[in-house]
MARPABA-271528 format. One record per residue (C-alpha): residue number from 1; x, y, z. Coordinates in Angstrom, 3 decimals, padded with zeros to 6 digits. Each point is the difference from the previous one (the first is absolute). Layout:
     i       east      north         up
   NUM          X          Y          Z
...
***
This chain:
     i       east      north         up
     1   -030.091    045.544    010.029
     2    003.918   -000.737   -000.447
     3    002.415    002.283    000.548
     4    000.826    002.391   -002.862
     5    003.304    001.296   -001.452
     6   -001.281    003.324    000.321
     7   -000.824   -000.540    003.985
     8    003.416   -001.507    000.208
     9    001.513    003.368   -001.304
    10   -002.047    002.271    002.077
    11    001.259   -001.878    003.045
    12    003.593   -000.015   -000.952
    13   -000.312    003.913   -000.888
    14   -001.452    000.785    003.478
    15    002.550   -001.994    001.569
    16    002.627    001.594   -002.065
    17   -001.445    003.333    000.918
    18    000.647   -000.637    003.624
    19    003.671   -001.932   -000.660
    20    001.385    001.688   -003.228
    21    003.407   -001.242    000.844
    22   -001.244   -003.309   -000.558
    23   -000.573    000.408   -003.477
    24    003.132   -002.021   -000.890
    25   -000.869   -002.696    001.983
    26   -003.559   -000.488   -001.448
    27    001.346    000.694   -003.636
    28   -000.358   -003.941   -000.982
    29   -003.592    000.288    001.303
    30   -000.807    003.047   -002.113
    31    001.717   -001.743   -003.241
    32   -002.032   -002.953    000.185
    33   -003.089    001.800    000.541
    34    000.392    001.705   -002.883
    35    000.769   -003.274   -001.902
    36   -002.680   -002.310    001.581
    37   -002.670    002.298    000.400
    38   -002.906   -001.953    001.848
    39    001.861   -002.883    000.114
    40    002.007    001.496    002.616
    41   -002.713   -001.565    002.426
    42    000.417   -003.643   -001.385
    43    002.222   -002.552    001.840
    44    000.654   -001.024   -003.766
    45    002.172    003.012   -000.818
    46    003.145   -001.362    000.541
    47    002.069    003.610   -000.992
    48   -001.452    000.829    003.547
    49   -003.412    000.186    001.700
    50   -001.332    001.827    003.046
    51   -000.906   -001.586    003.397
    52   -001.153    001.743    003.112
    53    000.968   -000.163    003.652
    54   -000.614    000.734    003.370
    55    001.724    001.695    002.963
    56   -002.287   -001.025    002.806
    57    000.779    002.244    003.144
    58   -001.039   -000.523    003.413
    59   -000.090    002.865    002.642
    60    002.834   -001.730    001.866
    61    002.404    000.730   -003.109
    62    000.033   -003.250   -001.446
    63   -000.641   -001.122   -003.674
    64   -001.021   -003.339   -000.887
    65    002.415   -002.115   -002.230
    66   -000.696   -003.343   -001.629
    67    002.133   -002.671   -001.131
    68   -000.531   -000.871   -003.786
    69   -000.357   -003.865   -000.587
    70    001.592    000.528   -003.387
    71    002.669    002.298    000.242
    72    000.820   -000.657    003.531
    73    000.448    003.260    000.846
    74   -001.877    002.369    002.794
    75   -002.090    002.755   -001.748
    76   -002.817    002.164    000.265
    77   -003.331   -001.638   -000.667
    78   -000.821    000.824   -003.834
    79    000.061   -001.796   -003.080
    80   -001.714    000.251   -003.797
    81   -002.897    001.822   -000.816
    82   -003.079   -001.509   -001.283
    83   -002.953    001.222   -002.397
    84   -002.414    000.355    003.196
    85    002.644    002.641    001.331
    86   -001.315    003.392   -000.755
    87    002.938    001.674    001.060
    88    003.514   -000.271    001.122
    89   -000.780    000.695    003.431
    90   -002.693   -002.466   -000.139
    91    002.161   -002.929   -001.384
    92    002.339    000.861    003.274
    93   -002.915   -000.311    002.354
    94   -001.298   -003.580   -001.528
    95    003.601   -001.062   -000.186
    96    000.222    000.784    003.744
    97   -003.186   -001.594    000.677
    98    000.377   -003.123   -001.838
    99    003.764   -000.957    001.284
   100   -000.957    001.022    003.809
   101   -003.608   -000.477    000.336
   102   -000.221    003.692    001.535
   103   -002.879    001.620   -001.301
   104   -000.677    003.260   -002.091
   105   -002.122    001.003    002.946
   106    002.874   -000.286    002.460
   107    002.301    002.392   -002.169
   108   -000.175    003.293   -000.628
   109    002.036    001.717   -003.264
   110    002.876    002.746    001.325
   111   -000.777    001.524   -003.676
   112   -000.922   -000.725   -003.625
   113    003.908    000.643   -000.943
   114    002.642   -002.848    000.008
   115    002.188    000.210    002.760
   116    002.777   -001.338   -002.176
   117    000.271   -001.373   -003.566
   118    002.573   -002.767   -000.337
   119    001.368   -001.572   -003.034
   120    001.399   -003.398    000.391
   121    000.839   -002.890   -001.911
   122   -001.834   -003.266    000.188
   123    002.115   -003.122   -000.706
   124   -001.216   -002.608   -002.773
   125   -002.060   -002.708    001.239
   126   -000.069   -002.752   -002.386
   127   -003.097   -001.736    001.588
   128   -002.222    002.613   -001.026
   129    001.637    000.762   -003.086
   130    001.065    003.575    001.218
   131    003.161    001.339   -001.516
   132    001.788    002.707    002.589
   133   -001.622    003.190   -000.267
   134   -000.624    003.130    001.932
   135   -002.735    000.639    002.850
   136   -000.937    003.624    000.308
   137   -001.403    000.056    003.381
   138   -002.229    002.692    001.376
   139    000.246   -000.267    003.952
   140   -002.603    001.926    002.034
   141   -000.224    000.910    003.666
   142   -002.596   -001.517    001.890
   143   -000.886    000.373    003.914
   144   -001.642   -002.533    002.601
   145   -000.519   -001.055    003.184
   146   -000.482   -003.578   -000.955
   147    002.665   -002.630    000.958
   148   -001.675   -003.282   -000.675
   149    001.254   -001.316   -003.541
   150   -001.210   -003.383   -001.753
   151    002.427   -000.485   -002.564
   152   -000.647   -001.234   -003.937
   153    002.412   -003.108    000.740
   154    000.228   -000.520   -003.977
   155    001.982    002.799   -000.561
   156    001.194    001.146    003.671
   157    001.849   -002.035    002.400
   158    000.338    002.386    003.167
   159   -000.795    003.922    001.415
   160    001.591    002.414    002.212
   161   -000.710    003.269    001.279
   162    003.414    001.921   -000.116
   163    000.712    003.257    000.958
   164    000.327    002.235   -002.876
   165    003.886    000.700    000.512
   166    000.273   -003.813   -000.763
   167   -000.784    000.661   -003.514
   168    002.892    000.058   -002.471
   169   -001.221    001.817   -003.193
   170    000.466    003.522   -000.365
   171   -001.812    002.055   -000.486
   172   -003.011   -002.311    001.234
   173    001.669   -000.304    003.479
   174    000.345    003.756    000.809
   175   -003.636    000.458   -001.476
   176   -001.423   -002.332    002.501
   177    002.195    001.324    002.586
   178   -001.511    003.639   -000.681
   179   -003.392   -001.626    000.228
   180    000.475   -001.431    003.189
   181    001.033    002.957    001.367
   182    003.684   -001.267    000.662
***
Protein backbone atom coordinates (compact mmCIF):
# COMPACT_ATOMS: atom_id res chain seq x y z
CA UNK A 1 0.00 0.00 0.00
CA UNK A 2 1.44 3.39 -0.93
CA UNK A 3 2.50 5.87 1.71
CA UNK A 4 -0.45 8.06 2.68
CA UNK A 5 -0.77 11.67 3.75
CA UNK A 6 -1.97 10.37 7.12
CA UNK A 7 1.25 8.39 7.60
CA UNK A 8 3.36 11.41 6.62
CA UNK A 9 1.36 13.66 8.97
CA UNK A 10 1.67 11.20 11.88
CA UNK A 11 5.41 10.84 11.26
CA UNK A 12 5.87 14.60 11.04
CA UNK A 13 3.84 15.16 14.22
CA UNK A 14 5.89 12.55 16.11
CA UNK A 15 9.09 14.17 14.84
CA UNK A 16 7.95 17.64 15.90
CA UNK A 17 7.00 16.30 19.34
CA UNK A 18 10.70 15.40 19.72
CA UNK A 19 12.02 18.51 17.95
CA UNK A 20 9.48 21.34 18.40
CA UNK A 21 12.13 23.94 17.57
CA UNK A 22 12.11 22.69 13.95
CA UNK A 23 8.51 23.67 13.21
CA UNK A 24 9.61 26.59 11.03
CA UNK A 25 12.16 24.53 9.09
CA UNK A 26 9.48 22.00 8.06
CA UNK A 27 6.67 24.53 7.52
CA UNK A 28 6.86 24.08 3.72
CA UNK A 29 6.29 20.35 4.24
CA UNK A 30 3.27 20.96 6.47
CA UNK A 31 1.78 23.43 3.96
CA UNK A 32 2.37 21.16 0.96
CA UNK A 33 0.96 18.18 2.84
CA UNK A 34 -2.24 20.14 3.49
CA UNK A 35 -2.50 21.01 -0.23
CA UNK A 36 -1.32 17.78 -1.85
CA UNK A 37 -2.89 15.14 0.39
CA UNK A 38 -1.92 11.62 -0.68
CA UNK A 39 -0.07 13.03 -3.70
CA UNK A 40 2.67 14.07 -1.22
CA UNK A 41 4.29 10.68 -1.92
CA UNK A 42 4.19 11.07 -5.71
CA UNK A 43 7.32 12.19 -7.51
CA UNK A 44 4.95 13.96 -9.91
CA UNK A 45 3.83 16.37 -7.14
CA UNK A 46 6.03 19.33 -8.06
CA UNK A 47 5.10 21.60 -5.17
CA UNK A 48 7.18 19.05 -3.28
CA UNK A 49 7.12 15.40 -2.29
CA UNK A 50 8.48 13.12 0.40
CA UNK A 51 11.68 11.17 0.01
CA UNK A 52 13.46 8.88 2.46
CA UNK A 53 17.11 8.60 3.41
CA UNK A 54 19.34 6.44 5.57
CA UNK A 55 22.14 7.44 7.90
CA UNK A 56 23.93 4.10 8.17
CA UNK A 57 26.25 4.02 11.17
CA UNK A 58 28.96 1.46 11.95
CA UNK A 59 30.22 0.74 15.47
CA UNK A 60 33.45 2.65 14.69
CA UNK A 61 31.43 5.87 14.34
CA UNK A 62 31.57 6.05 10.55
CA UNK A 63 28.54 6.83 8.45
CA UNK A 64 28.02 5.79 4.83
CA UNK A 65 27.88 8.53 2.20
CA UNK A 66 27.39 8.11 -1.54
CA UNK A 67 28.19 10.32 -4.50
CA UNK A 68 24.95 10.93 -6.40
CA UNK A 69 25.53 10.72 -10.17
CA UNK A 70 22.93 13.29 -11.30
CA UNK A 71 23.44 15.84 -8.51
CA UNK A 72 27.23 15.32 -8.28
CA UNK A 73 27.05 15.66 -4.50
CA UNK A 74 27.95 13.46 -1.56
CA UNK A 75 24.73 12.48 0.19
CA UNK A 76 23.23 9.87 2.45
CA UNK A 77 21.68 6.94 0.56
CA UNK A 78 18.03 7.59 -0.19
CA UNK A 79 15.50 8.62 -2.75
CA UNK A 80 11.90 8.64 -3.85
CA UNK A 81 9.25 6.52 -2.19
CA UNK A 82 7.53 3.82 -4.22
CA UNK A 83 4.03 2.38 -4.16
CA UNK A 84 5.40 -0.80 -2.55
CA UNK A 85 6.67 1.17 0.50
CA UNK A 86 4.25 0.93 3.43
CA UNK A 87 6.12 3.44 5.59
CA UNK A 88 8.82 6.07 5.25
CA UNK A 89 11.27 3.95 7.26
CA UNK A 90 10.58 1.05 4.83
CA UNK A 91 11.36 3.39 1.93
CA UNK A 92 14.64 4.46 3.55
CA UNK A 93 15.65 0.83 4.09
CA UNK A 94 14.74 -0.13 0.52
CA UNK A 95 16.68 2.81 -0.93
CA UNK A 96 19.69 1.92 1.23
CA UNK A 97 19.65 -1.66 -0.07
CA UNK A 98 19.12 -0.60 -3.70
CA UNK A 99 21.88 2.00 -3.79
CA UNK A 100 24.50 0.18 -1.70
CA UNK A 101 23.75 -3.53 -1.94
CA UNK A 102 23.68 -3.78 1.86
CA UNK A 103 20.78 -6.11 2.57
CA UNK A 104 18.11 -5.27 5.15
CA UNK A 105 19.13 -8.27 7.27
CA UNK A 106 22.53 -6.59 7.82
CA UNK A 107 20.89 -3.42 9.13
CA UNK A 108 19.12 -2.56 12.38
CA UNK A 109 16.79 0.45 12.58
CA UNK A 110 17.66 2.72 15.50
CA UNK A 111 14.06 3.90 15.97
CA UNK A 112 10.82 4.30 14.07
CA UNK A 113 11.22 8.08 14.22
CA UNK A 114 13.20 10.10 11.70
CA UNK A 115 16.58 11.29 12.91
CA UNK A 116 16.10 14.43 10.81
CA UNK A 117 13.61 15.88 8.33
CA UNK A 118 15.32 18.00 5.70
CA UNK A 119 13.58 20.33 3.25
CA UNK A 120 15.70 21.13 0.21
CA UNK A 121 15.31 22.31 -3.37
CA UNK A 122 15.92 19.99 -6.30
CA UNK A 123 16.96 21.78 -9.50
CA UNK A 124 14.89 21.46 -12.66
CA UNK A 125 15.70 18.45 -14.82
CA UNK A 126 14.68 19.19 -18.40
CA UNK A 127 15.59 15.68 -19.54
CA UNK A 128 12.94 14.27 -17.19
CA UNK A 129 10.50 17.15 -17.68
CA UNK A 130 10.76 18.07 -14.00
CA UNK A 131 10.62 21.66 -12.79
CA UNK A 132 12.51 22.84 -9.73
CA UNK A 133 10.73 21.41 -6.68
CA UNK A 134 11.15 20.56 -3.01
CA UNK A 135 12.13 17.26 -1.44
CA UNK A 136 10.93 16.58 2.08
CA UNK A 137 13.57 14.05 3.10
CA UNK A 138 12.78 11.88 6.11
CA UNK A 139 16.17 10.59 7.28
CA UNK A 140 16.37 7.53 9.51
CA UNK A 141 19.28 6.17 11.50
CA UNK A 142 20.28 2.55 10.94
CA UNK A 143 23.17 0.60 12.45
CA UNK A 144 25.29 -2.07 10.80
CA UNK A 145 28.53 -4.01 11.09
CA UNK A 146 28.62 -4.50 7.31
CA UNK A 147 31.30 -2.75 5.30
CA UNK A 148 31.00 -4.34 1.86
CA UNK A 149 29.16 -2.07 -0.56
CA UNK A 150 27.96 -2.88 -4.09
CA UNK A 151 26.91 0.37 -5.73
CA UNK A 152 23.93 0.84 -8.01
CA UNK A 153 26.06 2.50 -10.67
CA UNK A 154 23.19 4.08 -12.63
CA UNK A 155 22.58 6.48 -9.71
CA UNK A 156 25.70 6.30 -7.54
CA UNK A 157 29.31 6.84 -8.60
CA UNK A 158 31.23 6.29 -5.34
CA UNK A 159 30.88 5.67 -1.62
CA UNK A 160 32.78 6.54 1.51
CA UNK A 161 32.58 5.65 5.19
CA UNK A 162 33.08 9.02 6.90
CA UNK A 163 33.36 9.85 10.57
CA UNK A 164 30.11 11.50 11.65
CA UNK A 165 31.86 14.80 12.37
CA UNK A 166 32.58 15.10 8.63
CA UNK A 167 28.88 15.59 7.92
CA UNK A 168 28.26 19.28 7.35
CA UNK A 169 24.48 19.68 7.69
CA UNK A 170 23.09 20.48 11.10
CA UNK A 171 21.25 19.17 13.04
CA UNK A 172 21.94 15.90 11.20
CA UNK A 173 25.65 16.04 12.07
CA UNK A 174 25.16 16.47 15.80
CA UNK A 175 22.44 13.82 15.95
CA UNK A 176 24.53 11.21 14.13
CA UNK A 177 27.51 12.10 16.34
CA UNK A 178 25.36 11.64 19.46
CA UNK A 179 24.16 8.26 18.16
CA UNK A 180 27.79 7.30 17.54
CA UNK A 181 28.70 8.27 21.09
CA UNK A 182 30.97 11.11 19.91
